[in-house]
C-alpha positions in Angstrom: 75.7 29.2 -13.1 71.9 29.6 -13.6 71.3 27.2 -16.5 73.1 24.5 -18.5 73.6 26.8 -21.5 76.8 25.0 -22.7 74.7 22.4 -24.4 72.9 25.2 -26.3 76.1 26.9 -27.2 78.1 23.9 -28.2 75.8 22.8 -31.0 75.4 26.4 -32.3 79.2 26.8 -32.2 79.8 23.7 -34.3 77.3 24.9 -36.9 78.8 28.4 -36.9 82.3 27.1 -37.5 81.1 25.0 -40.4 79.4 28.0 -42.0 82.4 30.2 -41.5 84.7 27.7 -43.3 82.4 27.7 -46.3 81.8 31.4 -46.4 85.6 32.0 -46.3 85.9 30.1 -49.6 83.7 32.6 -51.5 86.2 34.6 -53.6 84.7 38.0 -53.3 86.4 41.1 -51.8 84.6 42.2 -48.7 84.4 45.8 -50.0 82.3 44.4 -52.9 80.1 41.9 -51.1 80.4 40.4 -47.6 79.1 37.2 -46.0 79.3 36.7 -42.2 77.8 34.7 -39.4 76.3 36.5 -36.5 75.2 35.0 -33.1 73.2 38.0 -32.0 71.8 39.9 -35.0 68.7 41.9 -34.4 65.9 41.0 -36.9 63.0 43.4 -37.1 60.1 42.6 -39.5 56.5 43.6 -39.8 55.4 41.0 -37.3 58.4 40.2 -35.1 61.4 41.7 -33.4 63.9 39.0 -32.4 67.5 37.9 -32.1 68.0 34.5 -33.8 70.5 32.2 -32.2 72.4 32.1 -35.5 72.3 34.3 -38.7 74.1 34.5 -42.0 74.1 38.0 -43.3 75.0 39.2 -46.8 76.1 42.8 -47.2 76.7 45.1 -50.2 78.2 48.5 -50.7 80.8 48.0 -48.0 78.4 46.8 -45.4 75.9 49.7 -45.8 73.1 47.4 -46.8 72.8 44.0 -45.1 70.1 41.3 -45.2 69.7 37.8 -43.6 69.8 34.7 -45.8 70.1 32.0 -43.2 68.4 32.0 -39.7 68.4 29.4 -37.0 66.8 29.1 -33.6 67.5 26.8 -30.7 64.6 25.3 -28.8 66.2 24.9 -25.4 65.3 27.8 -23.1 62.3 28.4 -25.3 59.6 25.9 -26.4 59.5 24.3 -29.8 56.1 26.0 -30.4 57.7 29.5 -29.7 60.6 28.6 -32.1 58.2 27.6 -34.9 56.3 30.9 -34.5 59.5 32.7 -34.9 60.5 30.7 -38.0 57.1 31.3 -39.5 57.4 35.0 -39.0 60.9 35.1 -40.6 59.7 33.2 -43.6 56.5 35.2 -44.0 58.2 38.6 -43.6 61.5 37.9 -45.3 60.4 36.0 -48.5 63.9 35.9 -50.0 65.4 33.9 -47.1 67.4 30.9 -48.3 67.6 28.7 -45.2 65.9 28.5 -41.8 66.3 25.9 -39.2 65.9 24.9 -35.6 67.9 22.9 -33.0 65.6 21.0 -30.7 67.3 20.1 -27.4 65.0 18.0 -25.2 65.8 17.4 -21.5 64.7 14.3 -19.7 64.0 16.4 -16.6 63.1 20.1 -16.6 66.0 22.2 -15.3 65.6 24.0 -12.0 68.1 26.2 -10.2 69.6 24.9 -7.0 69.1 28.4 -5.5 71.7 30.5 -3.7 71.5 28.9 -0.3 71.6 25.2 -1.2 74.5 22.9 -0.5 75.5 22.9 -4.2 76.1 26.6 -4.1 78.1 26.3 -0.9 80.2 23.5 -2.3 80.9 25.5 -5.5 81.9 28.6 -3.5 84.4 26.6 -1.5 85.9 24.7 -4.5 88.9 25.7 -6.6 88.2 26.7 -10.1 89.5 24.0 -12.5 91.1 24.7 -15.9 89.2 23.4 -18.9 91.9 20.7 -19.3 91.5 19.6 -15.7 87.7 19.4 -16.0 87.9 17.3 -19.2 90.4 15.0 -17.5 87.8 14.2 -14.8 85.0 13.5 -17.2 84.3 11.1 -20.1 81.9 11.4 -23.0 79.3 9.4 -21.2 79.2 12.0 -18.4 77.7 14.7 -20.6 74.1 13.4 -21.1 73.4 13.7 -17.4 75.1 16.0 -14.8 74.3 15.5 -11.1 76.2 17.4 -8.4 75.5 16.8 -4.7 72.1 15.3 -5.6 71.1 18.2 -7.8 70.4 17.6 -11.5 72.1 20.3 -13.6 71.4 18.7 -16.9 69.6 15.6 -18.2 69.6 15.2 -21.9 66.9 13.2 -23.8 67.5 14.1 -27.4 69.0 16.6 -29.8 67.5 17.1 -33.3 68.3 19.5 -36.1 65.6 20.5 -38.6 66.4 22.6 -41.7 64.3 24.0 -44.5 65.6 25.6 -47.7 64.2 27.8 -50.4 62.1 25.8 -52.9 63.3 24.8 -56.4 62.7 27.6 -58.9 63.0 30.3 -56.2 59.7 29.8 -54.4 59.8 30.8 -50.7 60.4 28.3 -47.9 57.5 26.2 -46.8 57.6 25.1 -43.2 54.7 22.8 -43.6 56.7 20.6 -45.9 58.4 17.8 -44.0 59.7 15.8 -47.1 61.4 16.4 -50.3 64.8 18.0 -51.1 64.0 21.2 -49.3 63.7 19.7 -45.8 65.9 17.5 -43.6 66.0 16.3 -40.1 68.9 14.7 -38.2 69.9 13.7 -34.7 73.0 14.3 -32.5 71.7 12.4 -29.5 71.0 9.6 -28.5 72.3 8.6 -31.9 74.3 10.6 -34.5 72.6 10.7 -37.9 73.4 13.8 -39.9 73.5 12.5 -43.4 70.4 14.4 -44.5 71.5 17.5 -42.6 74.9 17.4 -44.4 73.0 17.2 -47.7 70.7 20.1 -47.0 73.6 22.2 -45.6 75.4 21.7 -48.9 72.2 22.8 -50.7 72.0 25.9 -48.5 75.7 26.7 -49.2 75.1 26.4 -53.0 72.0 28.7 -52.7 74.2 31.3 -51.0 76.8 31.1 -53.8 74.1 31.4 -56.4 72.7 34.5 -54.5 76.2 36.1 -54.3 76.8 35.4 -58.0 73.5 37.0 -59.0 74.2 40.1 -56.8 77.6 40.4 -58.6 76.0 40.2 -62.0 73.4 42.8 -61.2 76.0 45.3 -59.8 78.2 45.2 -63.0 81.4 44.1 -61.3 84.5 43.3 -63.3 84.2 40.1 -65.4 87.4 38.6 -63.8 85.6 38.6 -60.4 82.6 36.7 -62.0 85.0 34.2 -63.6 86.7 33.6 -60.2 83.3 33.1 -58.6 82.0 30.7 -61.2 85.3 28.8 -61.1 85.4 28.5 -57.3 85.6 24.9 -56.0 82.5 23.0 -54.9 81.4 23.6 -51.3 83.7 21.6 -48.9 82.0 18.8 -46.9 
């Protein structure tokens, strides 16, 4: 183990599962138009080549043509400044993006590796591997914000924030400089859980995806019954 990456993956995993549940409710055959989440999708634009931590891709013509509509980065192993530069490049080079966001995980202490010759490494080599259930039985929720083994700090959590921007009303591109209004939201997962605004803007993002899918169906002259099913589909689940 070279870094406490589980904190990074757990938040992204929860968001991915939420997105998957919603995308599965869109009543469109995959051979007509597909929506999928991708944890490692290559994005190449005029000014950046990157792999966002989370992408939602919409494909047409059986997957031959695919474009990103929702991109998220996690500021954990990379700095917040680096993440904002990436988001700015995405928004600038992909003007029809619907949603971008960042997860800002701040540690109270900067992570350092214990090295291969330290006592921690020796202890881990000589210990039996626990099952996931055994490990959970030996830990409580309060143990997860700070993990210290044999005097070495593996993880020390200070805060977890989520920031999300959506496309502007009327179809205008995302504006990262705007930190108010209906097209931006911030929420926290730690030290307090406050996700009301994030839930609101996620719902807005889901509706933007449905509108985008419906528009694509209309412009490709699909059967009217498919359009009727799409328009009659239930509201996005919360």
